BALOBA-1460 file (C-alpha; in Angstrom, 3 decimals):
// residues 170
<rec num="1" residu="m" x="29.971" y="129.690" z="102.468"/>
<rec num="2" residu="v" x="32.006" y="127.396" z="101.121"/>
<rec num="3" residu="s" x="32.245" y="124.158" z="102.264"/>
<rec num="4" residu="h" x="35.510" y="122.467" z="103.225"/>
<rec num="5" residu="p" x="35.812" y="118.369" z="103.283"/>
<rec num="6" residu="g" x="36.502" y="116.894" z="106.337"/>
<rec num="7" residu="f" x="39.635" y="115.809" z="107.284"/>
<rec num="8" residu="s" x="38.636" y="111.996" z="107.648"/>
<rec num="9" residu="s" x="38.745" y="112.557" z="103.779"/>
<rec num="10" residu="f" x="42.618" y="112.815" z="103.631"/>
<rec num="11" residu="g" x="44.216" y="108.792" z="104.434"/>
<rec num="12" residu="t" x="47.698" y="110.090" z="104.976"/>
<rec num="13" residu="a" x="50.188" y="113.221" z="104.823"/>
<rec num="14" residu="h" x="53.032" y="113.259" z="102.323"/>
<rec num="15" residu="s" x="55.920" y="115.983" z="102.234"/>
<rec num="16" residu="t" x="55.976" y="117.067" z="98.740"/>
<rec num="17" residu="v" x="59.538" y="119.009" z="99.833"/>
<rec num="18" residu="g" x="61.828" y="116.637" z="97.393"/>
<rec num="19" residu="a" x="59.191" y="115.034" z="95.554"/>
<rec num="20" residu="n" x="60.307" y="115.216" z="92.644"/>
<rec num="21" residu="l" x="62.846" y="112.169" z="93.192"/>
<rec num="22" residu="s" x="60.561" y="109.831" z="94.152"/>
<rec num="23" residu="p" x="57.390" y="109.987" z="95.983"/>
<rec num="24" residu="q" x="57.105" y="105.680" z="96.366"/>
<rec num="25" residu="p" x="57.232" y="104.571" z="100.004"/>
<rec num="26" residu="r" x="60.263" y="101.912" z="100.912"/>
<rec num="27" residu="k" x="60.140" y="100.263" z="103.937"/>
<rec num="28" residu="v" x="63.298" y="100.684" z="105.644"/>
<rec num="29" residu="n" x="65.568" y="98.136" z="107.873"/>
<rec num="30" residu="g" x="62.464" y="95.064" z="106.679"/>
<rec num="31" residu="g" x="60.319" y="96.261" z="109.162"/>
<rec num="32" residu="n" x="56.722" y="97.969" z="108.944"/>
<rec num="33" residu="l" x="58.113" y="101.541" z="108.421"/>
<rec num="34" residu="m" x="58.046" y="102.874" z="105.631"/>
<rec num="35" residu="k" x="60.074" y="106.104" z="104.216"/>
<rec num="36" residu="s" x="60.039" y="107.872" z="100.725"/>
<rec num="37" residu="l" x="63.392" y="109.196" z="98.949"/>
<rec num="38" residu="s" x="61.710" y="113.067" z="99.135"/>
<rec num="39" residu="n" x="62.626" y="112.289" z="102.824"/>
<rec num="40" residu="y" x="65.931" y="110.738" z="102.220"/>
<rec num="41" residu="a" x="66.343" y="114.069" z="100.588"/>
<rec num="42" residu="i" x="65.908" y="116.052" z="103.370"/>
<rec num="43" residu="d" x="67.825" y="114.019" z="105.844"/>
<rec num="44" residu="a" x="70.400" y="114.032" z="103.525"/>
<rec num="45" residu="s" x="70.426" y="117.810" z="103.378"/>
<rec num="46" residu="y" x="70.276" y="117.850" z="107.257"/>
<rec num="47" residu="n" x="74.023" y="116.452" z="107.559"/>
<rec num="48" residu="r" x="75.957" y="118.136" z="104.918"/>
<rec num="49" residu="r" x="79.396" y="117.520" z="105.810"/>
<rec num="50" residu="e" x="80.149" y="114.654" z="106.756"/>
<rec num="51" residu="d" x="83.737" y="113.902" z="107.309"/>
<rec num="52" residu="v" x="86.142" y="110.569" z="107.634"/>
<rec num="53" residu="s" x="88.054" y="109.603" z="110.377"/>
<rec num="54" residu="e" x="91.198" y="111.505" z="111.373"/>
<rec num="55" residu="a" x="92.895" y="108.170" z="111.199"/>
<rec num="56" residu="m" x="91.104" y="107.098" z="107.409"/>
<rec num="57" residu="s" x="92.254" y="111.147" z="106.467"/>
<rec num="58" residu="r" x="95.857" y="110.550" z="107.891"/>
<rec num="59" residu="s" x="95.937" y="107.088" z="105.537"/>
<rec num="60" residu="l" x="94.783" y="108.356" z="102.637"/>
<rec num="61" residu="r" x="97.263" y="110.960" z="103.117"/>
<rec num="62" residu="s" x="100.011" y="108.651" z="104.240"/>
<rec num="63" residu="t" x="99.214" y="106.573" z="100.592"/>
<rec num="64" residu="q" x="99.385" y="109.329" z="98.520"/>
<rec num="65" residu="k" x="102.289" y="110.141" z="99.323"/>
<rec num="66" residu="k" x="103.934" y="107.197" z="99.093"/>
<rec num="67" residu="l" x="102.216" y="107.314" z="95.820"/>
<rec num="68" residu="v" x="104.126" y="109.914" z="94.744"/>
<rec num="69" residu="d" x="107.488" y="109.123" z="95.925"/>
<rec num="70" residu="s" x="106.768" y="105.572" z="94.021"/>
<rec num="71" residu="r" x="105.832" y="106.997" z="91.090"/>
<rec num="72" residu="l" x="108.969" y="109.379" z="90.991"/>
<rec num="73" residu="l" x="111.260" y="106.615" z="91.735"/>
<rec num="74" residu="v" x="109.327" y="104.412" z="88.831"/>
<rec num="75" residu="k" x="109.894" y="107.850" z="86.732"/>
<rec num="76" residu="c" x="113.760" y="108.026" z="87.342"/>
<rec num="77" residu="l" x="114.361" y="103.860" z="86.468"/>
<rec num="78" residu="k" x="112.294" y="104.281" z="83.523"/>
<rec num="79" residu="e" x="114.684" y="107.080" z="82.233"/>
<rec num="80" residu="t" x="117.625" y="105.064" z="83.262"/>
<rec num="81" residu="v" x="116.301" y="102.225" z="81.324"/>
<rec num="82" residu="e" x="115.782" y="104.515" z="78.296"/>
<rec num="83" residu="r" x="118.536" y="106.032" z="78.424"/>
<rec num="84" residu="l" x="120.829" y="102.375" z="78.896"/>
<rec num="85" residu="a" x="118.842" y="100.636" z="76.099"/>
<rec num="86" residu="r" x="120.400" y="103.899" z="73.603"/>
<rec num="87" residu="g" x="123.591" y="103.258" z="74.858"/>
<rec num="88" residu="e" x="123.589" y="106.124" z="76.730"/>
<rec num="89" residu="n" x="124.681" y="107.037" z="80.297"/>
<rec num="90" residu="p" x="121.783" y="107.414" z="82.813"/>
<rec num="91" residu="d" x="121.372" y="110.228" z="85.456"/>
<rec num="92" residu="i" x="122.627" y="108.290" z="88.369"/>
<rec num="93" residu="s" x="121.918" y="111.348" z="91.239"/>
<rec num="94" residu="r" x="118.284" y="111.288" z="89.721"/>
<rec num="95" residu="l" x="118.247" y="107.217" z="91.047"/>
<rec num="96" residu="l" x="119.765" y="108.887" z="94.090"/>
<rec num="97" residu="g" x="117.107" y="111.160" z="94.689"/>
<rec num="98" residu="i" x="118.812" y="114.032" z="93.997"/>
<rec num="99" residu="k" x="116.871" y="116.886" z="93.168"/>
<rec num="100" residu="t" x="117.851" y="118.373" z="90.008"/>
<rec num="101" residu="d" x="117.320" y="121.129" z="87.972"/>
<rec num="102" residu="s" x="115.421" y="119.067" z="85.181"/>
<rec num="103" residu="m" x="112.757" y="117.563" z="87.838"/>
<rec num="104" residu="s" x="109.577" y="119.152" z="87.175"/>
<rec num="105" residu="e" x="107.350" y="120.656" z="89.979"/>
<rec num="106" residu="s" x="104.827" y="117.716" z="90.014"/>
<rec num="107" residu="e" x="107.899" y="115.308" z="90.441"/>
<rec num="108" residu="a" x="108.814" y="116.833" z="93.254"/>
<rec num="109" residu="e" x="105.084" y="117.631" z="94.753"/>
<rec num="110" residu="q" x="105.089" y="116.712" z="98.031"/>
<rec num="111" residu="t" x="101.836" y="116.330" z="100.240"/>
<rec num="112" residu="a" x="101.221" y="118.370" z="103.379"/>
<rec num="113" residu="f" x="100.861" y="116.126" z="106.535"/>
<rec num="114" residu="d" x="97.640" y="116.983" z="108.101"/>
<rec num="115" residu="s" x="96.342" y="114.964" z="110.537"/>
<rec num="116" residu="s" x="92.970" y="116.892" z="110.930"/>
<rec num="117" residu="a" x="89.799" y="114.698" z="109.132"/>
<rec num="118" residu="m" x="88.683" y="115.088" z="105.408"/>
<rec num="119" residu="t" x="85.065" y="115.529" z="103.991"/>
<rec num="120" residu="v" x="83.961" y="112.670" z="102.299"/>
<rec num="121" residu="g" x="84.273" y="114.488" z="98.955"/>
<rec num="122" residu="v" x="87.955" y="115.378" z="99.317"/>
<rec num="123" residu="a" x="88.839" y="111.639" z="100.601"/>
<rec num="124" residu="e" x="86.917" y="110.793" z="96.843"/>
<rec num="125" residu="k" x="89.031" y="113.077" z="95.262"/>
<rec num="126" residu="m" x="91.910" y="112.009" z="96.454"/>
<rec num="127" residu="m" x="91.433" y="108.040" z="95.873"/>
<rec num="128" residu="r" x="90.596" y="109.085" z="92.146"/>
<rec num="129" residu="r" x="93.574" y="110.710" z="92.143"/>
<rec num="130" residu="q" x="95.914" y="107.914" z="93.449"/>
<rec num="131" residu="e" x="93.685" y="105.098" z="91.540"/>
<rec num="132" residu="e" x="94.916" y="107.235" z="88.166"/>
<rec num="133" residu="n" x="98.695" y="107.511" z="89.814"/>
<rec num="134" residu="m" x="98.314" y="103.391" z="90.252"/>
<rec num="135" residu="a" x="97.467" y="103.365" z="86.704"/>
<rec num="136" residu="k" x="100.539" y="105.354" z="85.371"/>
<rec num="137" residu="l" x="102.890" y="103.708" z="87.512"/>
<rec num="138" residu="e" x="101.627" y="100.750" z="86.396"/>
<rec num="139" residu="e" x="101.904" y="101.832" z="82.428"/>
<rec num="140" residu="d" x="105.765" y="103.221" z="83.573"/>
<rec num="141" residu="l" x="106.277" y="99.586" z="84.894"/>
<rec num="142" residu="d" x="105.185" y="97.944" z="82.038"/>
<rec num="143" residu="s" x="107.479" y="99.788" z="79.734"/>
<rec num="144" residu="i" x="110.269" y="99.109" z="82.339"/>
<rec num="145" residu="r" x="109.698" y="95.541" z="81.807"/>
<rec num="146" residu="y" x="109.308" y="95.935" z="77.881"/>
<rec num="147" residu="l" x="112.206" y="97.774" z="77.793"/>
<rec num="148" residu="i" x="114.521" y="94.863" z="79.191"/>
<rec num="149" residu="q" x="112.923" y="92.112" z="77.283"/>
<rec num="150" residu="d" x="113.723" y="93.798" z="74.087"/>
<rec num="151" residu="y" x="117.856" y="94.597" z="75.588"/>
<rec num="152" residu="y" x="117.662" y="91.135" z="76.762"/>
<rec num="153" residu="q" x="115.932" y="89.743" z="73.534"/>
<rec num="154" residu="t" x="118.606" y="91.883" z="71.406"/>
<rec num="155" residu="k" x="121.563" y="90.648" z="73.568"/>
<rec num="156" residu="v" x="120.937" y="87.263" z="72.867"/>
<rec num="157" residu="g" x="120.512" y="87.461" z="69.616"/>
<rec num="158" residu="d" x="123.823" y="89.348" z="69.753"/>
<rec num="159" residu="t" x="125.342" y="86.856" z="71.803"/>
<rec num="160" residu="l" x="123.805" y="83.672" z="69.294"/>
<rec num="161" residu="n" x="125.219" y="85.469" z="66.095"/>
<rec num="162" residu="g" x="128.372" y="86.254" z="67.099"/>
<rec num="163" residu="h" x="128.278" y="90.042" z="67.164"/>
<rec num="164" residu="d" x="128.607" y="90.274" z="70.862"/>
<rec num="165" residu="d" x="132.595" y="90.690" z="71.810"/>
<rec num="166" residu="a" x="132.401" y="89.822" z="75.765"/>
<rec num="167" residu="c" x="131.143" y="86.039" z="74.652"/>
<rec num="168" residu="r" x="133.485" y="85.127" z="71.912"/>
<rec num="169" residu="i" x="136.169" y="81.805" z="72.856"/>
<rec num="170" residu="q" x="139.711" y="82.935" z="72.398"/>
């Protein structure tokens, strides 16, 4: 007959599901309760779809649309300043917001209005894309600033050296 140790020899029970994360217990809310990371993994898999509120979802979509519109406007301004700096006539229809054949689909990208709640993952992806677009927007604005700065530096230099016919005294 095989003898089994009594239950009294086991101090506590511990779940091994997700134990590879860490079986080390952690205090919860500073109290005496202990919860291991393996239990957190079980809890996280219980509610996998976490939604952002509808108001936050609308705000993210609205911000995305404004960012796309701003990016398009800045690209048009940059193109206009570049043409002016080269002495060419700019395409004013772009500044007026008239869609032309030369505009790419990404420039005319529109964000569909949807008021439904989005998942946290979708919201995070959208925020990363917005951050990337903001970085591109800042680069384009810096480029415009430098183009204008160079243009005026050249203009002032021409004026001081007497090469600008508009500023000659008769």
